[in-house]
N, C-alpha and C positions, 0 to 999 in steps of 0.2 A: 522936615516934619513927617512923622509916620502917619500913615492912613489907617484908620480902624478897619478891621476885617468885618465882613458880614456876620451877623449872628445867626446861628442855626438853632432852630427850636425843635425839640423832640417831645412828643407826648408818648409816654410809655405806661402801659397797663400791666399790672401784675395780679394774677389770680390763678389758683389759690396760693397763698403764702402761709406758712406755719410759724407762729410765734414760739418762743422758748417754752411758754407754759401751755402749748398745745392748741391755741386758738387758731382757727382758719380765717384769714383776712383777705380782703381785696384792697388794692391800692393803685392809684394812678398818679403820675407826676408829670409836670411840664418843666423842662429844663432848657435854658438858653445858654449856648456856649459859643465862643469865638476864639480865634487865634489870639493869644496873649501878646500884647505889644511889648516889644523888647525882650521877649522870652525866647530862649533857644528852642528849636523844634524837637528837642529830646534825642535820645540815642536809640530809639526803636525804629523799626521799619515802617511805622505808621504812615509816614509821609510819602512812602514809595507806592502806596495804594492809590487807586482812582477814588474819586469823590464818593461814589456809592459804597465802596468797600470801607472807606474811613467812617462813614455814617453807621454802617453795620457794626464795625468794631466798637465804636462809642456806645451803641445800643447794647451790645453784648456786655460791655464793661458795666453799664448802668444796671442791667438786669442782675448780673452777678453780685454787685455791691449792695443793691437794695435787698435782694433775697437774703444775703448773708446778714445784713443789719437786722432785718425783721426776725430771722431765725434765732438771733441771739438776744432778742428783746422780749420783755414781758408786756403783753397786750395792755394791761391796765396802765402801765407807766407811759407807753407811747401814745395811748389814746387820750390820756389826761394831761399830757404836757407836750402839745404839738410844737411849741416854740423850740423846746429842747430837741425834739425829733428833727425838726427842720435844720437847726443849727448843726447837729451831729451829721446829718446827711450831707449838708453843704460842705462841711470840713472833709468828710470822707471822699466825696466825689471830686472836690477841688484838688485834693492831694494827688489823686490818680490822674486826673486830666492835665494838671500842671506838668506832670512828668513828660507829657508828649507835646507840651507847648500850648495847650488849650486853657482857657479861663472860663469859669462858670460866671455867666452874666446874671442869671436869675434861676431860682429853683422854687417851684410851687407844688405842694402836695394838693392835688385836686380832689382826691377821694381817699378816705381810709376808714375802714370799718369791718365788722364781722361779715363774712361771706353771706350773701343773700339778704343783708339788712342795709338798705341805703336810706 
């Protein structure tokens, strides 16, 4: 029987981000990820790094993907359909993390709004 790996939780804040329609937004997420059971470790050199370097690489990946997603989105659409935003982010992040053998356990958008308006 395989033993589940520990879940790593990352809180990542993004500010400022530009939406496709020029709005400046702030956003923070909480993501939990773990080694996917039964998944290969991928073909990257990710697993040759020490633990701190792996966490930093995952964080860099998250920052790039979230920024890219927001840059290509219209503020009104993502502000008014949070479920769709969360679903699209989960799919986007899961695909990349699965390539290196990680599985998204949970994803939570903790804050999203125009910069300076909380």
